[in-house]
C-alpha positions in Angstrom: 115.2 50.9 18.2 114.2 52.6 21.4 113.4 56.3 21.6 116.6 57.0 23.4 118.6 55.7 20.4 117.0 58.3 18.2 119.9 60.7 17.9 118.1 63.7 16.3 115.4 63.5 19.0 117.8 63.1 21.9 120.1 66.0 20.7 117.1 68.3 20.2 115.7 67.6 23.7 119.2 68.2 25.1 119.5 71.4 23.1 116.2 72.7 24.7 117.4 71.8 28.2 120.8 73.3 27.6 119.5 76.6 26.0 116.9 77.0 28.8 119.5 76.4 31.5 122.1 78.7 30.1 119.7 81.6 30.0 120.0 82.1 33.8 123.8 82.6 33.9 123.8 84.7 30.6 121.2 87.0 32.1 123.1 87.3 35.3 126.3 88.1 33.5 124.5 90.8 31.4 122.4 92.4 34.1 123.8 91.2 37.5 120.2 90.1 38.2 119.7 86.4 39.3 116.4 85.2 37.7 116.1 81.4 38.0 112.7 81.5 36.5 114.2 82.3 33.1 115.0 78.6 32.8 111.3 77.9 32.5 110.1 80.9 30.4 109.9 81.8 26.7 112.1 84.3 25.1 115.6 85.3 26.1 119.2 84.3 25.0 119.6 81.8 23.4 116.4 80.7 21.8 115.7 77.2 22.8 113.3 76.8 19.9 116.1 77.6 17.5 118.5 75.4 19.4 116.0 72.4 19.2 115.1 72.7 15.5 118.7 73.3 14.4 119.8 70.4 16.6 117.2 68.0 15.1 117.9 69.2 11.5 121.7 68.8 12.0 121.1 65.3 13.5 119.0 64.3 10.6 121.6 65.7 8.2 124.4 63.7 9.9 122.4 60.5 9.9 120.6 60.7 6.6 122.7 63.1 4.5 122.1 66.6 3.3 120.5 65.4 0.1 117.8 63.3 1.8 114.2 64.3 1.7 113.8 64.1 5.5 116.7 66.7 5.8 114.9 69.0 3.4 111.6 68.7 5.4 113.4 69.3 8.7 115.4 72.3 7.3 112.3 74.0 5.9 110.4 73.5 9.2 113.4 74.9 11.2 113.5 78.0 9.0 109.8 78.6 9.4 110.0 78.2 13.2 113.0 80.5 13.5 111.4 83.1 11.3 108.2 82.9 13.5 110.3 83.4 16.6 111.7 86.7 15.4 108.5 87.9 13.7 105.1 87.1 15.0 106.0 86.0 18.4 108.2 88.9 19.0 105.7 91.4 17.8 103.0 89.8 20.1 105.5 90.4 23.0 105.9 94.1 21.9 102.2 94.5 21.8 101.9 93.0 25.3 104.3 95.6 26.7 102.2 98.4 25.3 98.9 96.9 26.4 100.3 96.4 30.0 101.4 100.1 30.1 97.9 101.1 28.9 96.2 99.1 31.6 98.5 100.5 34.3 98.0 104.1 33.1 94.2 103.6 32.9 94.1 102.2 36.4 96.1 105.1 37.7 93.7 107.5 36.1 90.7 105.8 37.5 92.3 105.7 41.0 93.1 109.4 40.9 89.9 110.6 39.3 87.4 108.7 41.5 89.4 108.1 44.7 89.2 104.4 44.2 92.3 103.8 46.3 90.0 103.7 49.4 88.0 100.8 47.9 88.9 97.1 47.9 90.1 95.7 44.6 87.5 93.3 43.3 89.5 91.8 40.5 93.1 91.0 40.2 94.8 92.3 37.1 96.8 89.8 35.2 99.5 91.1 32.9 100.0 89.7 29.5 103.2 87.8 28.9 105.7 90.2 27.3 108.6 87.8 26.7 107.2 85.7 23.9 109.6 86.0 20.9 113.2 86.5 20.2 115.5 89.1 18.8 117.3 87.9 15.6 120.6 87.6 17.6 118.9 85.3 20.1 117.6 83.1 17.3 121.1 83.1 15.7 122.8 81.9 18.9 120.0 79.4 19.5 120.5 77.9 16.1 124.3 77.9 16.5 123.9 76.1 19.9 121.8 73.4 18.3 124.2 72.8 15.5 127.2 72.7 17.8 125.5 70.3 20.2 124.5 68.0 17.5 128.1 67.7 16.2 129.5 67.3 19.7 127.0 64.7 20.8 127.0 62.6 17.5 130.2 60.6 18.5 128.5 59.5 21.7 125.8 57.9 19.7 128.0 56.4 17.0 
């Protein structure tokens, strides 16, 4: 069996590519702002993590049955990953927003207080990545994407 005949793996990889690719038009429709870089970033609608884990879990369920041990393992890991996407990773993104604002405000204060605007900047400031996690709706639609893609692609592999 080659790796390309592994249905759960192939459908999960396709779900990642699909979810990442569809972020650009969804963002454009919602904001009228074209950002092709979203296809290569974390966060956003839909969650590619959720799409991948639900696609692999659905694929395992289709191939091995919902009562199999491998389906149970896959299902539990999917739930943990999706919970993490809405919890810890999202909170880290929220903290990054606040920290970036503090850095900008502090720099403005220093520039105004000591007239540093005439000096050269010796260091480049690097902002923390703010779009890390997902809102629950993004995880939901990512999960739904993975399930639907698994069911749609299964006849191709049968």
